[in-house]
C-alpha positions in Angstrom: 173.9 -65.1 104.8 175.9 -62.8 102.5 179.3 -61.7 103.9 181.4 -58.8 102.7 184.5 -60.9 102.1 185.0 -64.1 100.2 184.8 -67.5 101.9 181.5 -67.2 103.9 181.1 -66.8 107.6 184.0 -69.2 108.4 186.6 -67.2 106.5 189.1 -65.4 108.8 188.2 -62.0 107.5 184.5 -62.4 108.0 184.9 -64.0 111.4 187.2 -61.1 112.5 184.6 -58.6 111.3 181.9 -60.4 113.3 184.2 -60.5 116.4 184.7 -56.7 116.0 180.9 -56.1 115.8 180.2 -58.3 118.8 182.8 -56.5 120.9 181.3 -53.2 119.9 177.8 -54.3 120.9 179.1 -55.7 124.2 180.8 -52.4 125.0 177.6 -50.5 124.2 175.7 -52.5 126.8 178.4 -51.8 129.5 178.5 -48.0 129.0 176.7 -47.3 132.2 179.0 -49.6 134.3 182.1 -48.5 136.2 185.5 -49.1 134.4 186.6 -52.7 134.5 189.1 -54.9 132.6 186.3 -56.6 130.7 184.8 -53.3 129.7 188.2 -52.0 128.6 188.8 -55.2 126.6 185.5 -55.0 124.7 186.1 -51.3 123.8 189.7 -51.9 122.7 189.0 -55.1 120.8 186.2 -53.6 118.7 188.6 -51.4 116.7 191.7 -53.6 117.2 189.8 -56.3 115.3 189.3 -53.9 112.4 193.1 -53.4 112.3 193.5 -57.2 112.2 190.9 -57.4 109.4 192.7 -54.7 107.4 196.0 -56.6 107.8 194.3 -59.9 106.8 192.8 -58.3 103.7 196.1 -56.7 102.7 194.8 -53.2 103.3 197.1 -50.2 103.3 199.7 -50.3 106.1 198.7 -46.7 107.1 195.1 -48.0 107.6 196.3 -50.8 109.8 198.4 -48.3 111.8 195.6 -45.8 112.2 193.2 -48.4 113.5 195.8 -49.9 115.9 196.6 -46.4 117.3 192.8 -45.8 117.7 192.5 -49.1 119.6 195.3 -47.8 122.0 193.3 -44.6 122.4 190.2 -46.6 123.2 192.1 -48.5 125.9 193.2 -45.2 127.5 189.7 -43.6 127.2 188.1 -46.7 128.8 189.6 -45.7 132.1 188.9 -42.6 134.3 191.1 -39.6 135.0 192.9 -36.8 133.3 196.1 -38.9 132.6 194.0 -41.5 130.8 192.2 -38.8 128.8 195.4 -37.2 127.7 196.8 -40.6 126.8 193.7 -41.2 124.6 194.0 -37.7 123.1 197.7 -38.3 122.2 196.9 -41.7 120.6 194.0 -40.4 118.5 196.1 -37.3 117.5 198.7 -39.6 116.0 196.0 -41.8 114.5 194.5 -38.7 112.8 197.9 -37.7 111.4 198.2 -41.3 109.9 194.7 -41.0 108.5 195.6 -37.7 106.9 198.6 -39.2 105.2 196.5 -42.2 104.1 193.7 -40.1 102.6 196.0 -37.6 100.9 198.0 -40.5 99.4 194.9 -42.2 98.0 192.9 -39.0 97.1 193.0 -36.6 94.2 194.6 -33.6 95.9 193.3 -30.6 97.9 192.5 -28.9 94.6 189.3 -31.1 94.5 187.8 -29.1 97.4 187.7 -26.0 95.2 187.0 -27.8 91.9 183.8 -29.6 93.1 181.3 -27.4 95.0 179.8 -30.2 97.1 183.3 -31.0 98.5 183.9 -27.4 99.3 180.5 -27.0 101.0 181.2 -30.0 103.3 184.7 -28.7 104.0 183.3 -25.3 105.0 180.7 -27.0 107.3 183.4 -29.0 108.9 185.6 -25.9 109.5 182.6 -24.0 111.1 181.9 -27.0 113.3 185.5 -27.2 114.5 185.7 -23.4 115.2 182.4 -23.4 117.2 183.5 -26.5 119.1 186.9 -25.0 120.0 185.3 -21.7 121.0 182.9 -23.5 123.3 185.5 -25.7 124.9 188.1 -22.9 125.3 185.9 -21.3 128.0 185.1 -24.5 129.8 188.3 -26.6 130.0 191.2 -26.0 132.4 194.3 -24.1 131.1 196.3 -27.3 131.0 193.9 -28.9 128.5 193.4 -25.9 126.2 196.5 -26.4 124.0 196.2 -30.2 123.7 192.5 -29.9 122.7 193.2 -27.1 120.2 195.9 -29.2 118.5 193.5 -32.2 118.5 190.7 -30.1 116.9 193.0 -28.9 114.2 194.1 -32.5 113.5 190.6 -33.9 113.2 189.6 -31.0 111.0 192.6 -31.7 108.7 191.6 -35.4 108.7 188.1 -34.5 107.6 189.5 -32.2 104.8 191.9 -35.0 103.7 189.0 -37.5 103.5 187.2 -35.1 101.2 190.0 -35.5 98.6 189.1 -39.2 98.2 186.5 -40.6 95.9 185.0 -43.0 98.5 181.6 -42.1 100.0 182.4 -44.6 102.7 185.6 -42.8 103.7 184.1 -39.3 103.5 181.1 -40.5 105.5 183.3 -42.1 108.1 185.4 -39.0 108.6 182.2 -36.9 109.1 180.9 -39.4 111.6 184.3 -39.3 113.4 184.1 -35.5 113.8 180.4 -35.8 114.9 181.4 -38.4 117.5 184.3 -36.3 118.8 182.1 -33.2 119.0 179.5 -35.1 121.0 182.2 -36.6 123.2 183.6 -33.1 124.0 180.1 -31.8 124.7 179.3 -34.7 127.1 182.6 -34.4 128.9 183.0 -30.7 129.2 179.8 -28.8 128.4 177.0 -30.8 129.9 176.3 -30.8 133.7 177.6 -33.9 135.5 174.1 -34.8 136.7 172.5 -34.2 133.3 170.0 -37.0 132.4 171.3 -36.6 128.8 174.7 -38.0 129.5 173.6 -41.6 129.1 172.2 -41.3 125.6 175.1 -39.1 124.6 177.7 -41.7 125.6 175.9 -44.3 123.6 175.6 -42.0 120.6 179.4 -41.2 120.8 180.2 -44.9 120.7 177.8 -45.7 117.9 179.0 -42.8 115.7 182.7 -43.5 116.5 182.5 -47.3 115.7 180.4 -46.6 112.6 183.1 -44.1 111.5 186.0 -46.6 111.9 184.0 -49.4 110.2 183.0 -47.1 107.3 186.6 -46.0 106.7 187.9 -49.6 107.0 185.3 -51.0 104.5 185.8 -48.0 102.2 189.4 -49.1 101.7 188.9 -52.9 101.8 185.9 -53.1 99.6 186.4 -49.9 97.4 
């Protein structure tokens, strides 16, 4: 069995990656269940183990910090209620700011978006997506959530733009998947009827897209 890091399946880095993948799969199977400590632990550990993996591999400190902050956000979002949602939103907001710093530091500068048409095209698509999402949410969320969500949408758009300045297809792909996951999460939470039969598959898709995004960004830096 070929493993991404040296030392085979018994090596700490490969074992940590497998632990992360197993936690992600376990959480996927518990999505329809009510919140519990075990369910929260699986969700939190999936990305927390990616932070540990990054540290073990000597990855950038900003990557470790962004993944750790994301794991804190996951812990919040694994619970119900508006306070937990706002806690998750705040954690991910800071994680995106850290990702922006990481991508800009390792990328070739914002000038690349204008210099290379394909980057500019993706940047334009991400901007349109963010504007449409914000417009749809603005009418449906309560006044108390409008400003936090608007700030968050701006941050994740900036994260996507910053990723486009890097030369890693993994990182760019991961950022796009992250935005897709957040868009689907917002749709499921605020735009779809509470009794909609679509909510079950949407929740699974949100998780799959989100975990794939974090994994792609992590491997983009550790294997790039």
